[in-house]
C-alpha positions, -999 to +999 in steps of 0.1 A: -142+213-207-159+202-239-196+195-236-190+160-250-169+151-219-195+141-193-175+128-164-149+104-150-161+075-129-135+063-104-144+030-088-127+026-053-120+053-028-088+040-015-055+060-017-054+059-055-091+067-062-095+094-035-064+114-043-069+111-081-105+123-077-092+153-058-065+162-083-091+161-111-119+181-095-094+208-085-090+213-123-127+215-129-131+179-142-163+162-132-158+131-112-180+105-096-161+085-070-179+052-062-171+031-031-188-002-021-180+001+016-202+023+038-172+035+057-134+035+056-129+012+086-119-020+068-103-048+087-069-039+074-054-009+057-017-004+052-003+025+073+034+027+062+045+058+043+080+057+028+097+090+019+084+084-016+048+084-003+054+114+020+069+133-010+038+124-031+016+139-004+036+171-005+033+172-043-005+169-040-006+196-013-019+171+013+011+167+036-005+193+059-033+168+066-010+147+087-010+171+116-047+166+121-048+128+119-031+100+139+004+093+128+038+080+142+073+085+128+095+054+127+127+061+148+148+031+139+150-004+124+163-033+145+169-069+134+169-094+162+181-131+158+174-152+189+172-121+210+205-107+197+207-076+175+222-083+141+222-046+132+202-014+139+196+016+116+183+050+128+157+071+109+159+090+088+183+070+068+189+097+042+209+128+050+184+156+056+157+131+048+123+124+064+116+093+085+092+066+074+058+073+090+027+053+099-005+071+092-042+062+099-054+055+064-091+058+073-085+092+088-064+103+058-090+091+032-118+109+051-098+142+050-091+138+012-128+131+005-138+161+026-115+183+006-128+170-027-164+177-015-156+214-016-157+212-054-191+212-072-176+188-099-172+160-072-198+135-063-192+107-038-213+076-041-207+055-010-221+022+000-229+012-036-210-017-052-203-018-089-213-051-104-204-046-141-191-022-168-211-009-197-196-014-232-209+000-264-191-003-298-161-020-281-156+009-257-164+011-220-190+038-215-197+035-178-206+012-149-236-006-135-242-006-097-256-036-078-289-017-076-291-017-114-284+020-117-261+029-147-236+056-145-223+069-178-187+080-180-163+091-207-135+072-188-139+046-161-109+042-137-107+010-117-090+017-084-109-010-065-080-030-051-064-064-056-097-082-060-108-056-086-143-062-100-135-037-128-104-057-138-124-089-139-153-075-158-129-059-183-112-093-189-078-080-180-056-108-167-035-104-135-003-125-135+006-134-099+042-134-089+056-162-067+051-157-030+058-183-003+043-166+028+011-151+040+009-127+070-011-130+103-018-096+117-023-088+154-026-057+175-014-053+211-016-025+236+018-007+239+014+002+275+044+018+291+064+010+259+042+034+240+064+062+254+096+047+241+110+054+206+092+037+177+115+010+165+105-014+137+116-048+149+122-078+127+123-107+152+136-142+143+140-172+165+145-206+148+121-209+119+096-184+134+097-147+126+075-116+130+077-079+127+066-054+153+061-016+152+040+011+168+010+019+145-005+053+139-027+052+169-001+040+194-009+002+194+017-023+185+012-040+152+025-075+148+029-093+115+037-130+117+050-147+085+033-180+076+054-203+054+043-232+031+065-256+051+051-246+086+042-278+105+012-263+123-023-251+117-023-214+125-060-216+135-052-240+163-021-223+178-020-205+212-007-173+198+000-157+231+023-185+240+038-186+205+046-149+204+060-150+240+083-179+231+096-162+200+100-127+214+131-113+232+127-113+270+116-076+273+089-081+247+079-115+261+072-099+294+052-071+278+031-096+259+024-115+292+014-083+309-009-071+281-020-105+268-057-097+272-053-069+246-038-092+220-063-094+191-072-126+173-050-131+142-063-118+109-050-136+078-036-114+051-032-135+019-004-119+000-012-111-036+017-099-056+014-094-094+010-072-125-013-070-154+003-069-189-021-042-199-035-014-177-063-002-201-088-010-228-108+017-247-127+038-221-111+021-190-079+024-170-067+003-140-045+018-113-030+009-079-036-026-065-062-032-092-034-035-117-002-042-097-010-055-062+022-052-041+035-075-014+035-060+021+073-057+022+082-021+031+046-010+028+047-001-009+010-003-017+000+031-005+031+048-017+027+035-053-009+044-052-002+081-046+024+081-073+000+064-098-025+092-090+000+120-097+012+106-130-024+099-141-034+134-133-004+148-152-016+130-183-054+134-180-057+170-169-042+187-200-064+167-223-097+168-204-095+205-199-093+211-237-124+217-258-138+192-283-121+161-269-130+129-287-131+095-268-104+082-291-080+109-278-085+096-242-079+061-253-046+069-271-034+086-239-040+057-215-011+035-226+012+064-219+003+062-182+013+025-181+044+033-200+055+059-174+045+039-143+053+003-151+091+005-149+090+016-113+064-010-103+085-038-119+117-026-101+099-022-067+084-057-069+119-071-077+133-054-047+105-067-025+113-102-038+149-097-028+139-087+007+116-118+008+144-140-004+166-129+025+138-137+050+133-171+033+170-179+035+170-174+073+138-194+076+150-224+057+186-227+067+196-234+103+232-232+093+228-196+081+210-187+113+238-203+133+264-184+114+246-151+116+242-155+154+278-168+160+296-143+139+274-112+143+302-089+152+322-099+121+293-098+096+273-069+110+289-041+088+285-061+056+248-071+062+239-036+074+255-021+042+237-047+020+204-039+037+208-002+033+216-005-005+184-025-010+163+001+008+172+032-012+147+027-041+121+010-018+121+042+003+126+069-024+111+053-054+127+045-087+116+075-108+109+111-101+072+118-097+062+155-097+027+170-100+026+193-130+010+226-124-018+235-147 
């Protein structure tokens, strides 16, 4: 690497930042990875890996890590309306495919960081928040930590999530897409049901709906949809009773038996949007910092891995050449957006279609009545429609392969 290339500063050690740092240091590129949190145990981290995300792990040589960390394969998907199954689909959906998998994100991130620490080019700065960027001559030249310490960099990469400090300080605008729901998140002991197959249930009764699946460490995860027209204050609800009344009988009994293990609800405010531009001179945004995804089909972590691979494909050939000028880096950055943006736009549209289906069932009692009354007649059609929508949500829109260097 040229002597005028000092280092890359990556802000945020989530799925995008951690894996990109590893891909770069493997090629001898100097990286400082900066993380505000003192550990990886945030209140919420998405666990769902679609086949696209699992394939990305294979491309990065990280699939092998799964055997050493908590994870659970999804065995099937079942959609219940007033206790009656509309349709069920077994995993894997694709012929000779791999099933969707829940994985403990904190465990995975720790493993990725540990692997990166085997390289002398890598430095992990943990528990230090970034408060600003450094700009000189209209180009970002580094970051400033909350302590006042300045870290110089030839390229700053903001991978610091949907509330990105880097994005805000760079003056890059996030356009939020329309969303009508937020999510309440619970966990519940799985008890004897922990030994049964791991079905992802979408459960609807009247205007209420929630999803339930077995998380990476065996507990049930419950996501309850909040709607703008809900006539209750979620903070005042007896959630044990609410879940019991909405659940099918077998699950209602399980909740009663294990009600003391039900966690208090955690509000996940859905942010779904995109930035028109992903970069300015000296700075690149990736992952949720530039295109926060809705929680539908757990796309955040999958798109994060794919962002990291494409970014490494572009950066590594340039940063390993001698005598690189900053302007050469800046000219390359829009190419990353150009390659990644079409998939992000398409995936967000597919997520919106899934959301629209849920909204239709929520708003229309007539549609719910018809679906329940004529289940046997409509089952093949709605199952086929659902499967068509899942293909790109599961496999991705574009081919993403790590280029060997």
